[in-house]
C-alpha positions as CSV (number, residue, x, y, z in Angstrom):
1,M,24.6,-23.2,-9.2
2,T,22.4,-24.8,-6.7
3,E,21.1,-28.2,-7.8
4,P,17.6,-28.0,-9.4
5,S,14.7,-27.8,-7.0
6,K,11.0,-27.1,-7.4
7,V,11.5,-24.2,-5.0
8,L,12.7,-21.0,-6.6
9,H,14.5,-18.2,-4.8
10,V,13.7,-14.7,-6.1
11,R,15.8,-11.7,-5.1
12,N,15.4,-7.9,-5.4
13,V,11.6,-8.1,-4.7
14,G,10.8,-4.5,-3.8
15,Q,8.0,-3.5,-1.5
16,E,5.9,-2.4,-4.5
17,I,6.0,-5.9,-5.9
18,T,3.0,-8.1,-5.0
19,E,2.4,-11.8,-4.8
20,N,0.3,-11.5,-8.0
21,D,3.2,-9.9,-9.9
22,L,5.5,-12.9,-9.1
23,L,2.8,-15.4,-10.0
24,Q,2.4,-13.8,-13.4
25,L,6.2,-14.3,-13.9
26,V,6.1,-18.1,-13.3
27,Q,2.6,-19.4,-13.9
28,P,3.1,-19.8,-17.6
29,F,5.6,-22.6,-16.8
30,G,3.4,-24.6,-14.5
31,V,1.3,-24.7,-11.4
32,V,2.5,-22.8,-8.3
33,A,2.1,-24.8,-5.1
34,K,3.2,-22.2,-2.5
35,L,4.6,-18.7,-2.4
36,V,6.2,-17.0,0.6
37,M,7.1,-13.3,0.5
38,L,10.2,-12.5,2.6
39,R,9.5,-8.7,2.9
40,A,12.3,-7.8,5.3
41,K,14.9,-9.3,2.9
42,N,13.2,-8.1,-0.4
43,Q,13.1,-11.8,-1.4
44,A,10.5,-14.5,-2.1
45,L,10.3,-18.3,-2.3
46,I,8.1,-19.9,-4.9
47,Q,7.4,-23.7,-4.9
48,M,6.3,-25.0,-8.3
49,Q,4.3,-28.2,-8.6
50,D,7.3,-30.2,-9.9
51,V,11.1,-29.8,-10.6
52,A,10.5,-29.7,-14.4
53,S,8.4,-26.5,-14.2
54,A,11.0,-24.8,-12.0
55,V,13.8,-25.8,-14.4
56,N,11.8,-24.2,-17.2
57,V,11.4,-21.0,-15.2
58,V,15.2,-20.7,-14.5
59,Q,16.2,-21.6,-18.0
60,Y,13.8,-19.1,-19.6
61,Y,14.9,-16.2,-17.3
62,T,18.6,-17.0,-17.7
63,N,18.3,-15.7,-21.2
64,L,15.7,-13.0,-20.5
65,Q,16.1,-10.6,-17.6
66,P,12.7,-10.5,-15.7
67,S,11.5,-7.1,-14.7
68,V,8.6,-6.3,-12.4
69,R,7.2,-2.8,-12.1
70,G,10.4,-1.4,-13.6
71,R,12.7,-3.4,-11.2
72,N,15.0,-6.3,-12.3
73,V,14.4,-9.4,-10.2
74,Y,16.7,-12.5,-10.1
75,I,15.5,-16.1,-10.0
76,Q,17.5,-19.1,-9.1
77,F,17.0,-22.5,-7.5
78,S,16.5,-22.5,-3.7
79,S,18.5,-24.8,-1.4
80,H,15.0,-25.9,-0.2
81,Q,13.5,-28.9,-1.9
82,E,10.2,-28.3,-0.2
83,L,8.5,-25.4,1.6
84,T,7.2,-26.6,4.9
85,T,5.0,-24.7,7.4
86,V,8.2,-24.3,9.5
87,D,10.0,-22.8,6.6
88,Q,7.2,-20.4,6.0
89,N,7.1,-19.4,9.7
90,S,10.9,-19.1,10.2
91,Q,12.0,-17.4,7.0
92,G,12.8,-13.7,7.2
93,R,13.8,-11.4,9.9
94,N,14.3,-13.8,12.8
95,Q,15.3,-16.9,10.9
96,D,17.1,-18.5,13.9
97,A,14.7,-17.5,16.7
98,P,13.6,-20.6,18.7
99,P,9.9,-21.1,19.7
100,N,9.0,-18.4,22.1
101,R,6.0,-17.0,23.9
102,I,6.5,-13.7,22.0
103,L,5.4,-13.5,18.4
104,L,6.5,-11.0,15.7
105,V,3.6,-10.4,13.3
106,T,3.9,-8.6,10.0
107,I,0.7,-7.6,8.2
108,H,0.8,-7.5,4.4
109,H,-1.8,-5.8,2.1
110,M,-3.0,-3.7,5.0
111,L,-6.0,-1.9,3.4
112,Y,-7.7,-1.2,6.8
113,P,-6.2,0.2,9.9
114,I,-5.2,-2.5,12.5
115,T,-5.4,-1.6,16.2
116,V,-4.5,-3.4,19.4
117,E,-8.2,-4.2,19.8
118,V,-8.4,-5.9,16.4
119,L,-5.2,-7.9,17.0
120,H,-6.4,-9.0,20.4
121,Q,-9.7,-10.3,18.9
122,V,-7.7,-12.3,16.4
123,V,-5.0,-13.8,18.7
124,S,-6.8,-14.2,22.1
125,P,-8.6,-17.5,21.3
126,Y,-5.3,-19.3,21.5
127,G,-4.3,-18.3,25.0
128,F,-4.1,-15.4,27.5
129,V,-2.4,-12.4,25.8
130,E,-0.3,-10.4,28.2
131,K,1.0,-7.6,26.0
132,I,0.7,-6.2,22.5
133,V,2.9,-3.5,20.9
134,T,2.4,-2.3,17.3
135,F,4.8,-0.2,15.2
136,Q,5.9,0.6,11.7
137,K,9.1,-0.8,10.2
138,S,10.6,-1.0,6.6
139,A,8.9,-4.5,6.4
140,G,5.5,-2.8,7.0
141,F,3.1,-2.7,9.9
142,Q,4.2,-5.1,12.6
143,A,3.2,-6.1,16.1
144,L,4.8,-8.0,19.0
145,I,2.4,-10.2,20.9
146,Q,3.4,-11.7,24.2
147,Y,1.4,-14.7,25.4
148,Q,1.4,-16.1,29.0
149,S,2.8,-19.4,27.7
150,R,4.9,-20.7,24.8
151,Q,2.3,-23.3,24.0
152,S,-0.3,-20.6,23.3
153,A,2.1,-18.9,20.9
154,L,2.7,-22.2,19.2
155,S,-1.0,-22.7,18.8
156,A,-1.5,-19.2,17.4
157,I,1.3,-19.5,14.8
158,D,0.0,-22.9,13.6
159,A,-3.6,-21.6,13.3
160,L,-3.0,-18.1,12.0
161,Q,0.1,-18.1,9.8
162,G,-0.8,-16.9,6.3
163,R,-4.4,-16.1,7.2
164,N,-6.2,-12.8,6.4
165,I,-7.8,-10.7,9.1
166,Y,-10.2,-9.3,6.6
167,D,-11.5,-10.9,3.4
168,G,-8.7,-10.6,0.8
169,C,-6.4,-8.3,2.8
170,C,-4.4,-7.8,6.0
171,Q,-2.5,-11.1,5.7
172,L,-0.7,-12.3,8.8
173,D,3.0,-13.3,8.5
174,I,4.0,-14.7,11.9
175,Q,7.4,-15.6,13.4
176,F,8.9,-16.2,16.8
177,S,10.5,-13.2,18.3
178,N,13.9,-13.4,20.0
179,L,12.8,-11.0,22.7
180,S,12.3,-12.3,26.2
181,E,9.9,-9.6,27.6
182,L,7.9,-6.7,26.1
183,Q,8.1,-3.3,27.8
184,V,4.8,-1.4,27.6
185,N,4.6,2.1,28.9
186,Y,1.1,3.2,27.8
187,N,-2.3,1.6,27.2
188,N,-3.8,2.9,24.0
189,E,-4.7,1.8,20.4
190,R,-1.0,1.1,19.6
191,S,0.2,-0.7,22.7
192,R,-1.5,-2.5,25.7
193,D,-0.4,-4.3,28.8
194,F,-3.4,-6.6,29.6
195,T,-1.8,-7.4,33.0
196,N,-1.7,-3.8,34.1
197,P,-4.9,-1.8,33.2
198,N,-3.7,1.2,35.2
199,L,-1.1,2.4,32.8
200,P,-1.6,5.9,31.4
201,S,-2.6,6.6,27.8
202,E,0.2,8.1,25.6
203,Q,1.5,11.6,26.4
204,K,1.0,14.0,23.5
205,G,4.0,14.0,21.2
206,R,5.4,10.8,22.7
207,S,5.5,7.3,21.1
208,S,4.5,4.2,23.1
209,Q,6.6,2.0,20.9
210,S,9.9,3.7,21.4
211,G,12.6,1.1,21.1
212,Y,10.6,-1.2,18.9
213,G,9.7,0.8,15.8
214,D,10.4,3.8,13.7
215,V,8.8,6.8,15.3
216,G,8.1,10.2,13.7
217,S,11.0,12.1,15.1
218,M,13.5,9.7,13.4
219,Y,12.4,11.0,10.0
220,G,13.4,14.6,10.5
221,L,10.3,15.7,8.6
222,Q,10.3,19.3,7.5
223,P,7.2,21.5,7.6
224,P,6.1,22.5,4.1
225,G,6.4,25.9,2.5
226,T,3.7,28.2,3.6
227,G,1.0,29.3,1.2
228,A,-2.5,30.8,1.1
229,V,-4.2,27.5,0.6
230,G,-7.8,26.9,1.8
231,F,-7.3,23.6,3.5
232,P,-5.3,22.1,6.4
233,Q,-1.7,21.0,5.9
234,M,-0.1,17.8,7.2
235,G,3.3,19.4,7.8
236,D,3.5,18.2,11.4
237,A,5.8,15.2,11.6
238,A,3.7,13.4,14.2
239,A,0.5,13.9,12.2
240,I,2.1,12.6,9.0
241,T,3.6,9.5,10.6
242,A,0.4,8.9,12.6
243,A,-1.5,8.9,9.3
244,F,0.6,6.0,8.1
245,G,0.3,4.1,11.4
246,G,3.6,5.3,12.8
247,G,6.0,5.3,9.9
248,L,6.2,6.3,6.2
249,P,5.9,4.0,3.1
250,P,9.2,2.6,1.8
251,G,10.8,5.1,-0.5
252,I,9.1,8.2,1.0
253,S,11.5,10.5,2.9
254,G,9.0,13.0,4.2
255,T,11.6,15.8,3.8
256,N,10.6,17.3,0.4
257,D,9.5,20.9,0.6
258,R,8.8,21.5,-3.1
259,C,5.0,21.7,-3.7
260,T,4.9,21.8,-7.5
261,V,5.5,18.9,-9.8
262,L,6.0,18.6,-13.5
263,A,4.2,15.9,-15.4
264,S,5.5,15.1,-18.9
265,N,5.0,12.7,-21.7
266,L,1.2,13.2,-21.4
267,N,-1.1,12.5,-24.3
268,P,-2.2,16.1,-25.3
269,D,-5.1,14.8,-27.4
270,K,-6.8,13.2,-24.4
271,I,-5.6,14.9,-21.2
272,D,-7.0,18.0,-19.6
273,E,-6.8,19.8,-16.2
274,D,-9.7,18.0,-14.6
275,K,-8.4,14.6,-15.6
276,L,-5.0,15.5,-14.1
277,F,-6.8,16.7,-11.0
278,N,-8.6,13.3,-10.7
279,L,-5.3,11.4,-10.7
280,F,-3.1,13.7,-8.7
281,S,-5.7,14.4,-6.0
282,L,-5.3,10.7,-4.9
283,Y,-2.0,11.9,-3.2
284,G,-3.0,15.3,-1.8
285,N,-5.0,18.4,-2.2
286,I,-4.6,20.3,-5.5
287,V,-4.0,24.1,-5.5
288,R,-3.6,24.8,-9.2
289,I,-2.9,23.0,-12.5
290,K,-1.4,24.6,-15.7
291,L,-1.0,22.9,-19.0
292,L,2.0,24.2,-20.8
293,R,0.9,25.5,-24.2
294,S,4.5,25.6,-25.5
295,K,4.9,22.0,-24.6
296,P,1.5,20.3,-25.0
297,D,2.6,17.1,-23.3
298,H,3.7,18.9,-20.1
299,A,1.8,20.2,-17.2
300,L,2.5,21.8,-13.8
301,I,0.6,20.6,-10.7
302,E,0.8,22.5,-7.4
303,M,0.1,20.2,-4.5
304,G,-1.0,21.3,-1.0
305,D,2.5,20.7,0.5
306,G,5.8,19.1,-0.2
307,F,4.9,15.8,1.4
308,Q,1.9,15.4,-0.9
309,A,4.1,16.3,-3.9
310,E,6.5,13.6,-2.8
311,L,3.7,11.0,-2.7
312,A,2.6,12.0,-6.2
313,V,6.1,11.8,-7.7
314,H,6.8,8.5,-5.9
315,F,3.6,6.7,-6.8
316,L,2.9,8.1,-10.3
317,K,6.3,8.1,-11.9
318,G,6.1,5.6,-14.8
319,A,2.4,5.1,-14.7
320,L,0.7,4.4,-18.0
321,L,-2.1,6.7,-19.2
322,F,-3.7,7.0,-22.6
323,G,-0.8,5.0,-24.2
324,K,1.9,7.1,-22.6
325,R,4.2,6.4,-19.7
326,L,4.1,9.4,-17.3
327,E,7.2,11.1,-16.2
328,V,6.7,13.0,-12.9
329,N,9.4,15.2,-11.3
330,Y,9.7,18.1,-9.0
331,S,9.4,21.5,-10.7
332,K,11.9,24.3,-10.4
333,Y,8.9,26.6,-9.8
334,P,7.8,26.9,-6.1
335,S,4.2,27.6,-7.1
336,I,1.9,28.3,-10.1
337,T,1.0,32.0,-10.6
338,P,-2.7,32.5,-11.1
339,A,-3.5,33.3,-14.7
340,P,-6.4,33.0,-17.2
341,D,-5.0,29.7,-18.5
342,T,-4.5,28.3,-15.0
343,H,-7.2,26.2,-13.3
344,D,-7.6,26.9,-9.6
345,Y,-8.7,24.0,-7.4
346,S,-7.8,25.4,-4.0
347,N,-11.4,25.8,-2.9
348,S,-12.8,22.7,-4.7
349,N,-14.9,20.4,-2.6
350,L,-13.6,17.5,-4.7
351,N,-10.2,17.7,-3.0
352,R,-10.0,14.4,-1.1
353,F,-7.8,15.5,1.9
354,N,-10.1,18.2,3.3
355,R,-11.7,15.4,5.4
356,N,-10.4,12.1,6.6
357,A,-6.8,13.0,5.6
358,A,-5.3,10.2,7.6
359,K,-7.5,7.6,6.0
360,N,-6.7,8.9,2.5
361,Y,-2.9,8.8,3.2
362,R,-3.2,5.2,4.2
363,Y,-4.8,4.3,0.8
364,C,-2.0,6.0,-1.3
365,C,-0.5,3.5,-3.7
366,S,0.7,3.2,-7.3
367,P,-2.0,2.6,-10.0
368,T,-3.5,-0.9,-9.8
369,K,-5.9,-2.9,-11.9
370,M,-8.7,-2.6,-9.3
371,I,-10.7,0.6,-8.6
372,H,-12.9,1.3,-5.7
373,V,-16.0,3.3,-6.4
374,S,-17.9,5.0,-3.5
375,T,-20.8,7.4,-2.9
376,L,-23.0,5.4,-5.3
377,P,-26.8,5.5,-5.5
378,Q,-28.3,3.1,-3.0
379,D,-30.2,1.2,-5.8
380,I,-27.2,0.8,-8.2
381,T,-26.7,-2.5,-9.9
382,E,-23.6,-4.3,-11.2
383,E,-24.9,-3.8,-14.8
384,E,-25.1,0.0,-14.3
385,I,-21.5,0.0,-12.9
386,L,-20.3,-1.9,-16.0
387,S,-22.2,0.4,-18.3
388,H,-20.6,3.4,-16.7
389,L,-17.0,2.1,-16.8
390,E,-16.7,-0.4,-19.6
391,E,-15.7,2.1,-22.3
392,H,-12.3,2.4,-20.7
393,G,-11.3,-1.3,-21.0
394,T,-12.2,-4.9,-20.3
395,I,-13.7,-5.4,-16.8
396,A,-12.8,-8.9,-15.6
397,N,-15.0,-8.7,-12.4
398,T,-17.2,-6.4,-10.4
399,K,-18.7,-6.5,-7.0
400,V,-21.3,-4.1,-5.5
401,F,-21.4,-4.1,-1.7
402,E,-22.5,-2.0,1.3
403,A,-20.2,-0.6,4.0
404,N,-21.3,1.7,6.8
405,G,-24.7,1.9,5.2
406,K,-23.3,3.2,1.9
407,K,-23.3,1.5,-1.4
408,Q,-19.8,0.9,-2.9
409,A,-18.2,-1.2,-5.7
410,L,-15.0,-2.8,-6.9
411,A,-14.1,-3.2,-10.6
412,L,-11.2,-5.2,-11.7
413,F,-9.8,-4.2,-15.1
414,E,-7.5,-6.3,-17.3
415,T,-4.6,-3.8,-17.0
416,E,-3.5,-1.0,-14.7
417,E,-3.7,1.5,-17.7
418,Q,-7.4,0.7,-18.2
419,A,-8.1,1.2,-14.5
420,T,-6.2,4.5,-14.5
421,E,-8.1,5.8,-17.5
422,A,-11.4,4.9,-15.8
423,L,-10.4,6.8,-12.7
424,V,-9.2,10.0,-14.5
425,C,-12.3,10.0,-16.7
426,K,-15.0,8.9,-14.3
427,H,-14.0,10.2,-10.8
428,A,-16.4,13.0,-9.9
429,S,-18.8,12.0,-12.7
430,S,-22.6,11.5,-12.0
431,I,-24.7,8.4,-11.8
432,D,-28.4,9.1,-11.2
433,G,-27.5,12.4,-9.5
434,S,-24.8,11.0,-7.2
435,I,-21.3,12.3,-7.7
436,I,-19.1,9.2,-7.5
437,R,-15.6,8.9,-6.0
438,I,-13.0,6.6,-7.5
439,S,-9.6,5.5,-6.0
440,F,-7.3,2.6,-6.6
441,S,-7.7,-0.6,-4.5
442,Q,-4.8,-2.7,-3.4
443,L,-6.9,-5.9,-3.3
444,Q,-5.6,-8.6,-5.7
445,S,-9.0,-10.2,-6.5
446,I,-12.7,-9.8,-5.8
């Protein structure tokens, strides 16, 4: 056993586990001074305010196995006595990389798309940027940024480490790379050589970040089964991976070709087809839904394609709704046969992926405590939002704001189950004649 330290080392921290999840584990024992997520290693370092608090954490969880989002995590003392800025910069993928003019940047909580132009605006104040390459890896969205001088890279890492590009999201985790020179073949939104403006844009079907990241062809994505469905499919591997910024979320294979899923352990007294549509349509277009009369707590949901079905199974398995923990699996039935007791949604204009499919794919996540409400009336107030949603649970905070000239809102519930209930009951409901849209937000606070 490592000697007691106020720095705790946490293992088996999956990609689905957030900083807030870990804070909830340890905050009852004392003040948290610092927290560093080591995403590439599925680990984290947490510095408590004093050794006594850390000792209490370790002793408590020695007798009780801590579990976060269904995953066992393991807490022990770190060999670090303090977390310094250097520790935070150097921990992770390239722990031994010396200071270098090339930086490796990982972006956490990426709720908005990040392009070369956005990154260049963020990093160019610290020196001349020669090249930028962006790509998707298991650790998340990443970029390699090559400065003209090592001093510029040092200035950037000191100023930007841990900062957010946008308010409350897109957090920068910066380390020195061990590469000596970046190779850029194309100038486009994913890669750029600022010293050579004459490079061509990317050829169709080719990836400008080959050799750095995971590209679509590496996933061996299979086209979905064909069906008479009234909306476009995302079966093309390049289109799917492009929607996710060049790679798929951790745990998603992209190879499933079964379109129909079976949801069980539903609350038959409170669930109906429209509520299931509101929830499952977060992950793809819905063709049909059938509640099983012989098993009132079971339902079949036919998604637009196998990839959308995989997203639904991955993100909704184990979610809490109406006091029940959902079980979601692939069905043995390839499709749902039209019948009087089957609801058909194939031509519904409420299907979210008819437009802006790539944007909707990027926002796919497991249920969270925060919901995002859009297409609101322009004169809506926070009080009216509260009045519309508060029957589903305690709302800790709300915020009404305007984006692209349209009124939107965030509402933070006390639990994920309350937020999920609000979404399934109030998505596509009307406020003053406006049909509102609700999705989960990955923001941790307002």
